[in-house]
MARKOL-609031 format. One record per residue: residue number from 1; residue in three letters; x, y, z of N, C-alpha, C, O, CB in turn. Coordinates in steps of 0.001 Angstrom, whole numbers. Atoms other than C-alpha are relative to their C-alpha. Glycine has a CB too. Example, Ala and Ser with C-alpha at 12.3 -4.5 7.8 and 13.67 -1.06 7.14 Angstrom:
2
+-----+------+---------+---------+---------+---------+---------+---------+---------+---------+---------+---------+---------+---------+---------+---------+---------+
:  nr : rest :     nc1 :     nc2 :     nc3 :    cac1 :    cac2 :    cac3 :     cc1 :     cc2 :     cc3 :     oc1 :     oc2 :     oc3 :    cbc1 :    cbc2 :    cbc3 :
+-----+------+---------+---------+---------+---------+---------+---------+---------+---------+---------+---------+---------+---------+---------+---------+---------+
:   1 :  ALA :     890 :   -1190 :       0 :   12300 :   -4500 :    7800 :     900 :    1200 :       0 :    1936 :    1181 :     665 :    -992 :      27 :    1246 :
:   2 :  SER :    -820 :   -1190 :     -60 :   13670 :   -1060 :    7140 :    -770 :    1090 :     730 :    -261 :    2198 :     899 :     414 :     462 :   -1415 :
+-----+------+---------+---------+---------+---------+---------+---------+---------+---------+---------+---------+---------+---------+---------+---------+---------+
//
This chain:
70
+-----+------+---------+---------+---------+---------+---------+---------+---------+---------+---------+---------+---------+---------+---------+---------+---------+
:  nr : rest :     nc1 :     nc2 :     nc3 :    cac1 :    cac2 :    cac3 :     cc1 :     cc2 :     cc3 :     oc1 :     oc2 :     oc3 :    cbc1 :    cbc2 :    cbc3 :
+-----+------+---------+---------+---------+---------+---------+---------+---------+---------+---------+---------+---------+---------+---------+---------+---------+
:   1 :  MET :   -1257 :     307 :     602 :   -8229 :   -3212 :    9976 :     768 :    -869 :    1068 :     772 :    -520 :    2248 :     795 :    1346 :    -419 :
:   2 :  ALA :    -864 :     740 :    -862 :   -5949 :   -5954 :   11478 :    1383 :     962 :     310 :    1778 :    1781 :    -519 :     361 :   -1479 :    -758 :
:   3 :  ILE :    -956 :    -642 :    -418 :   -3057 :   -4530 :   13283 :    1206 :    -486 :    -522 :    1434 :   -1691 :    -408 :     -31 :      44 :    1241 :
:   4 :  LEU :   -1323 :     442 :     526 :     339 :   -4674 :   11642 :    1130 :     439 :     905 :    1654 :    1542 :     749 :     239 :     556 :   -1417 :
:   5 :  THR :    -945 :    -291 :    -918 :    2811 :   -4810 :   14434 :    1417 :     320 :    -869 :    1473 :      16 :   -2061 :      89 :   -1245 :    1056 :
:   6 :  ALA :   -1458 :     -93 :     441 :    6669 :   -3846 :   13723 :     492 :   -1335 :    -352 :    1082 :   -1536 :   -1413 :     924 :     602 :    1100 :
:   7 :  LYS :    -405 :    1378 :     363 :    7294 :   -7659 :   14043 :    -505 :    -686 :   -1247 :     229 :   -1431 :   -1896 :    -352 :    -814 :    1035 :
:   8 :  LYS :     576 :     352 :    1035 :    4866 :   -8428 :   11401 :     -26 :     520 :   -1221 :    -401 :     -64 :   -2238 :    -878 :     -88 :     253 :
:   9 :  ARG :    -330 :    -672 :    1169 :    5711 :   -5732 :    9126 :    1541 :    -551 :    -452 :    1624 :    -834 :   -1647 :     -93 :    1641 :     291 :
:  10 :  LYS :    -981 :     509 :     310 :    9356 :   -6962 :    9102 :     -48 :   -1285 :    -542 :     964 :   -1656 :   -1136 :     656 :      86 :     866 :
:  11 :  LYS :     196 :    1176 :     557 :    7987 :  -10325 :    8088 :    -515 :      29 :   -1493 :    -397 :    -967 :   -2207 :    -864 :    -681 :     847 :
:  12 :  LEU :     830 :    -230 :    1317 :    6165 :   -9093 :    4905 :    1161 :    -150 :    -756 :    2326 :      59 :    -416 :    -883 :    1469 :    -257 :
:  13 :  LYS :    -933 :      29 :    1223 :    7684 :   -9769 :    1562 :      65 :    1423 :    -750 :    -753 :    2296 :    -460 :    -532 :   -1148 :   -1065 :
:  14 :  PRO :    -151 :   -1262 :     767 :    8772 :   -6902 :    -807 :   -1397 :     162 :    -725 :   -2003 :    1230 :    -636 :    1302 :     -59 :   -1086 :
:  15 :  SER :    1100 :    -176 :     810 :    5790 :   -7588 :   -3031 :   -1186 :     229 :     954 :   -2268 :     280 :     370 :    -190 :   -1193 :    -950 :
:  16 :  GLN :    1249 :    -490 :    -732 :    3324 :   -6747 :    -263 :      47 :    1188 :     400 :    -687 :    1653 :    1272 :    -342 :    -674 :    1078 :
:  17 :  PHE :      38 :   -1643 :    -364 :    4399 :   -3178 :    -239 :    -327 :     572 :   -1470 :     -48 :      53 :   -2550 :    1685 :     726 :     701 :
:  18 :  ALA :     460 :    -466 :    1348 :    2847 :    -753 :   -2763 :    1013 :    1005 :    -241 :    1412 :    1030 :   -1405 :   -1532 :     582 :     -91 :
:  19 :  GLY :    -681 :   -1106 :     422 :    5144 :    2327 :   -2503 :    1419 :    -508 :     260 :    1823 :   -1583 :     701 :    -423 :    1356 :     736 :
:  20 :  PRO :   -1566 :     116 :     182 :    8755 :    2802 :   -2832 :     576 :    -117 :    1527 :     -75 :     323 :    2474 :     694 :    1453 :    -861 :
:  21 :  ASN :    -617 :     125 :   -1281 :   11143 :    1970 :     128 :    -776 :    -798 :     946 :    -729 :    -376 :    2102 :     244 :    1280 :     559 :
:  22 :  GLU :     980 :     995 :    -707 :    8795 :    -707 :    1613 :    -931 :    1037 :     733 :   -1052 :     978 :    1957 :     799 :   -1161 :    1136 :
:  23 :  SER :     987 :    -446 :    -537 :    6140 :    1841 :    2042 :   -1418 :    -539 :    -352 :   -1597 :   -1488 :   -1115 :     129 :    1191 :    -184 :
:  24 :  TYR :    1284 :     445 :     235 :    2502 :    1510 :    2045 :    -195 :   -1579 :      70 :    -281 :   -2295 :    -927 :    -390 :     520 :   -1302 :
:  25 :  PRO :     267 :    1746 :     212 :    1983 :   -2240 :    3173 :   -1519 :    -250 :    -300 :   -2472 :     414 :     108 :     394 :    -998 :    1549 :
:  26 :  VAL :    1113 :     150 :     560 :    -659 :   -3821 :    1455 :    -232 :   -1367 :     141 :    -527 :   -1926 :    -915 :     -47 :     487 :   -1260 :
:  27 :  PRO :      45 :    1399 :    -106 :    -876 :   -7487 :    2977 :   -1635 :    -573 :    -199 :   -1963 :   -1694 :    -590 :     661 :    -378 :    1487 :
:  28 :  ASP :    1410 :     596 :     114 :   -4741 :   -7619 :    3024 :    -750 :    1305 :    -738 :    -205 :    2312 :   -1190 :    -740 :    -488 :    1666 :
:  29 :  LYS :     652 :   -1188 :     654 :   -7608 :   -5478 :    1656 :    -202 :    1138 :     904 :    -202 :    2256 :     387 :   -1321 :    -362 :    -566 :
:  30 :  ALA :      88 :   -1028 :    -991 :   -8060 :   -3409 :    4742 :    1396 :     874 :     -64 :    1440 :    2092 :     109 :    -261 :    -691 :    1480 :
:  31 :  HIS :   -1313 :   -1062 :     155 :   -4521 :   -2094 :    4317 :     122 :     679 :   -1314 :     445 :    1862 :   -1425 :    1432 :    -758 :     180 :
:  32 :  ALA :     301 :    -384 :    1257 :   -5007 :   -1936 :     614 :    -914 :    1456 :     -63 :    -621 :    2464 :    -705 :    -729 :   -1227 :    -629 :
:  33 :  ALA :     933 :   -1151 :     150 :   -7736 :     510 :    1044 :     192 :    1215 :     635 :    -254 :    2290 :     234 :   -1165 :    -331 :     361 :
:  34 :  ASN :    -862 :   -1103 :    -601 :   -5941 :    2630 :    3382 :    1089 :     376 :    -493 :    1491 :    1495 :    -175 :     351 :    -206 :    1119 :
:  35 :  ALA :   -1261 :    -698 :     682 :   -2804 :    2885 :    1290 :    -581 :     791 :   -1191 :      99 :    1734 :   -1595 :    1201 :   -1138 :    -560 :
:  36 :  LYS :     486 :    -679 :    1058 :   -5040 :    4092 :   -1570 :    -583 :    1506 :     665 :    -595 :    2504 :     -55 :   -1151 :    -976 :    -766 :
:  37 :  ALA :     389 :   -1317 :    -602 :   -6381 :    6963 :     802 :     963 :     676 :     544 :     905 :    1904 :     484 :    -922 :     -78 :     940 :
:  38 :  ARG :   -1248 :    -563 :    -654 :   -3199 :    7635 :    2575 :     955 :     661 :   -1325 :    1550 :    1709 :   -1075 :     877 :   -1365 :     920 :
:  39 :  ALA :    -457 :    -386 :    1169 :   -1675 :    8229 :    -971 :    -645 :    1009 :    -653 :     -36 :    1856 :   -1305 :      67 :    -941 :    -725 :
:  40 :  ALA :     918 :   -1186 :     565 :   -4552 :   10397 :   -2050 :     397 :    1371 :     599 :     647 :    2444 :      49 :   -1601 :    -258 :     364 :
:  41 :  GLN :    -474 :   -1102 :    -921 :   -3705 :   12442 :     958 :    1286 :     728 :    -322 :    1357 :    1957 :    -351 :     172 :    -548 :    1322 :
:  42 :  GLN :   -1313 :    -557 :      10 :     -82 :   12901 :     382 :     184 :     683 :   -1427 :     976 :    1610 :   -1600 :    1105 :   -1143 :     304 :
:  43 :  VAL :    -178 :    -765 :    1247 :    -477 :   13840 :   -3248 :    -885 :    1586 :     205 :    -530 :    2603 :    -391 :    -663 :   -1045 :   -1380 :
:  44 :  LYS :     571 :   -1390 :    -157 :   -2829 :   16778 :   -2168 :     605 :     694 :     902 :     456 :    1914 :     969 :   -1317 :      59 :     323 :
:  45 :  LYS :   -1083 :    -918 :    -768 :    -431 :   17764 :     259 :    1252 :     473 :    -685 :    1956 :    1406 :    -299 :     517 :    -728 :    1177 :
:  46 :  GLY :   -1318 :    -362 :     599 :    2330 :   17861 :   -2066 :    1339 :   -1073 :     508 :    2517 :    -897 :     196 :     292 :    1644 :     491 :
:  47 :  ALA :    -959 :    1050 :    -622 :    4274 :   14989 :    -370 :     343 :   -1008 :    -975 :    1529 :   -1338 :   -1018 :    -602 :    -720 :    1234 :
:  48 :  LEU :     -50 :    1098 :    1077 :    3904 :   12365 :   -3164 :    -342 :     470 :   -1305 :   -1135 :    1398 :   -1464 :    -917 :   -1130 :     299 :
:  49 :  SER :     200 :    -410 :    1361 :    3968 :   12598 :   -6845 :   -1228 :    -541 :    -267 :   -1595 :   -1476 :     444 :    1043 :    -417 :    -986 :
:  50 :  PRO :    1000 :     848 :     542 :     896 :   11676 :   -8698 :     281 :   -1308 :    -710 :    -641 :   -2115 :    -832 :    -657 :     727 :    -825 :
:  51 :  ALA :    -522 :    1210 :     773 :    2965 :    8876 :  -10680 :      95 :   -1108 :    1151 :    -469 :   -2202 :    1138 :    1555 :     304 :    -791 :
:  52 :  ILE :     -19 :    1051 :   -1126 :    3844 :    7191 :   -7488 :   -1126 :     -98 :     680 :   -1105 :   -1027 :    1488 :     971 :     201 :     961 :
:  53 :  ALA :    1207 :     120 :    -856 :     412 :    7665 :   -5982 :    -906 :   -1193 :   -1058 :   -1629 :   -2096 :    -636 :    -866 :    1773 :     282 :
:  54 :  ALA :     593 :    1076 :     808 :    -803 :    5703 :   -9248 :     518 :   -1371 :     -49 :    -251 :   -2223 :    -495 :      -2 :     390 :   -1230 :
:  55 :  GLN :    -595 :    1097 :    -109 :    1526 :    2858 :   -8793 :    -607 :    -611 :    1232 :    -894 :   -1808 :    1238 :    1414 :     173 :      -4 :
:  56 :  ILE :     428 :     656 :   -1158 :     259 :    2452 :   -5240 :   -1309 :    -286 :     -71 :   -1770 :   -1264 :     517 :     244 :     684 :    1126 :
:  57 :  LYS :    1260 :     494 :     248 :   -3079 :    2520 :   -6312 :    -354 :   -1084 :    -946 :   -1397 :   -1716 :    -781 :    -641 :     949 :    -323 :
:  58 :  ALA :      18 :    1285 :     769 :   -2695 :     -86 :   -8945 :     311 :   -1354 :     797 :    -286 :   -2414 :     612 :    1025 :     133 :   -1115 :
:  59 :  LYS :    -481 :    1138 :    -797 :    -925 :   -2375 :   -6485 :   -1267 :    -343 :     986 :   -1797 :   -1440 :    1166 :    1453 :     405 :     857 :
:  60 :  ALA :    1212 :     183 :   -1039 :   -3719 :   -1665 :   -3895 :   -1394 :    -565 :    -669 :   -2244 :   -1196 :     -41 :    -347 :    1519 :     702 :
:  61 :  ASN :    1118 :     479 :     754 :   -6293 :   -2415 :   -6500 :    -133 :   -1564 :    -305 :   -1164 :   -2233 :    -374 :      39 :     715 :   -1245 :
:  62 :  LYS :    -126 :    1605 :     286 :   -4963 :   -5983 :   -7254 :     -38 :    -555 :    1116 :     -69 :   -1786 :    1142 :    1228 :    -535 :    -689 :
:  63 :  VAL :      59 :     948 :   -1405 :   -5067 :   -6752 :   -3539 :   -1615 :     -32 :     148 :   -2241 :   -1078 :     315 :     895 :     795 :    1610 :
:  64 :  LEU :    1368 :    -130 :    -104 :   -8567 :   -5531 :   -3359 :    -824 :    -952 :    -892 :   -1739 :   -1631 :    -426 :    -322 :    1350 :    -279 :
:  65 :  LYS :     597 :     761 :     959 :   -9682 :   -7265 :   -6313 :     429 :   -1830 :     324 :    -257 :   -2758 :    -107 :     596 :     685 :   -1547 :
:  66 :  GLY :    -164 :    1445 :    -238 :   -8077 :  -10677 :   -5080 :    1103 :    -523 :   -1138 :    1354 :   -1719 :   -1290 :   -1533 :    -800 :    -129 :
:  67 :  LYS :   -1004 :     473 :     963 :   -5404 :  -10701 :   -7889 :    1522 :     340 :     337 :    2341 :     776 :    -473 :    -352 :     599 :   -1348 :
:  68 :  ASN :   -1405 :    -392 :    -581 :   -2270 :  -10227 :   -5737 :     816 :   -1479 :      26 :     256 :   -2349 :     693 :    -149 :     768 :    1712 :
:  69 :  ASN :    -899 :    1153 :       9 :     356 :  -13126 :   -6192 :    1123 :     191 :     975 :    2306 :     242 :     637 :     557 :    -242 :   -1387 :
:  70 :  LEU :    -868 :    -317 :   -1221 :    1892 :  -12512 :   -2726 :     438 :   -1599 :     402 :    1168 :   -1814 :    1370 :    -955 :     935 :    1366 :
+-----+------+---------+---------+---------+---------+---------+---------+---------+---------+---------+---------+---------+---------+---------+---------+---------+
//
């Protein structure tokens, strides 16, 4: 996975985030796959609602399939 520094993260467009409040950045396929995994972990932990996790998964899937309009 490409390293996403704080400087690079600040330059991302809001559309390049899958979660609320600019959480779960998905600028590329590696980060999208990671976002899906971390969201699933947070649901199991009880720290994220299944509805928000579904939104993250949907956005990440668009990036993974190359259908993102970023």
